[in-house]
Phi, psi and omega in degrees: 000131180287162179298328179293328184272342183297141169287151168294162180227140177240126169251124182225129175238182180295335186269316185198174180219162187222129178241136174228124180162196179262148175248174170300151182305313176252100188265118182233136176196157167278120188278100182282298173273154171301144190224134169259121178242129182228127176283137176271358183227256185271176178295152173263162175235121179260126185276132170264107187291336181283317182262356182055041177242160178243135179256126186260137175192159174281338183212145178226143170250114188250113177297156178300149174094352181278148167278115190256129173223117185234136168266111184275347186055026177080007183284150168288145183225161167249128175245120174252110176277113191282176184297159188287340190257010175083003182293314179297320179301315179296325179291324187272336181309313181293347181268001179267144186284330186207159173241146182221157175268132174234113185061235179261007184239174178240150172219185190226149182233157169069072181289137175293144183073029183303320181296330176293320178296317180296319178298317179294318180297320177294327175299313179297318184292320189264322184259336175050063178293172179294162182301315183300318179297313181297316181298317181294322178296314179295317179301317181295320181291311183285332184266016180305136182306330180293345182250025180294141178223161179298151176292146177288173181305122183297333178291323178284326173303316180294319179297318179299313180296323179295316179295317180295322182283346180235027187297335180277002179232154180267068176296132187293145176301325179298321178292319178300313181301316180297318184288336179257000175078036178230156169288160180300311179300321181290322176300311181301317181294310183292322181299314179295321181295318184281314186268339184083002186226144171295156184301314183300315181293322178299317180297318179297321178297319178296325178294327177300318179288331172296320176301313180300320179296318179293324176298318179296335177277354176108001179287156172289165181298318179295312181294324179295321179296316179295317181295333181273359175106000176284148181296322179196178181296325182299317179296317178300315182299316178296317181295319180297317179298319183290316188263333181254345173080024181205171173280132182299320181295322177294318180298319179299319184288325191248011185232134173266135185249132171228102194226135171215106188271000167263156184307134177273125182263000000 
């Protein structure tokens, strides 16, 4: 099968996920988790909406919470959606060659060891190993002792796990705050500081992965959306376009899913 005919592939675990394939030429999304994007072919162009300029690079490290707009020029890319608590982002920042301003936020360009990332992405695209193999390779790379960072706030770690385990339900923010021992305003403040994302948006992102998991179990797109906690398919479709940057129906048709949302041993 030629690269043009290949489906994109998603590997997703409880910690992080990896996408390899083509995106829309003009890729726009609200960046919920911090993301490393690497072109497998030509340079990418990241749009600065304030100055109407484009920043060119083969790779970008995008912190959570940014409005992301990339011109891919049709290139295949690797997207690594990093861990929810900012640990991977802290590990990778020192490995980036430069920092740039995009709008009111900052991001990073030119990851060291870029060719290793491209080689790994091509391995996933062409050989499609099992989920456990892919997860262990990513874990080994990101968890290298030289990239150790302090643990995040344990109360926010607990809040993240609670939201992920109840993503298909609208557990109240007040209940989350009570269970982790924080006031509601302090929870909201700390959660955004640690994860880079508001609680509501974070929950919606987790539901998208629940939909993918249900699809992998054999449900239809509509039934998977309902099972993951969306009111209906229309709400899921709007959310997917906003947060994932594509049409849900197109992604379903052109993407192979390998997902395990419980820890991979």
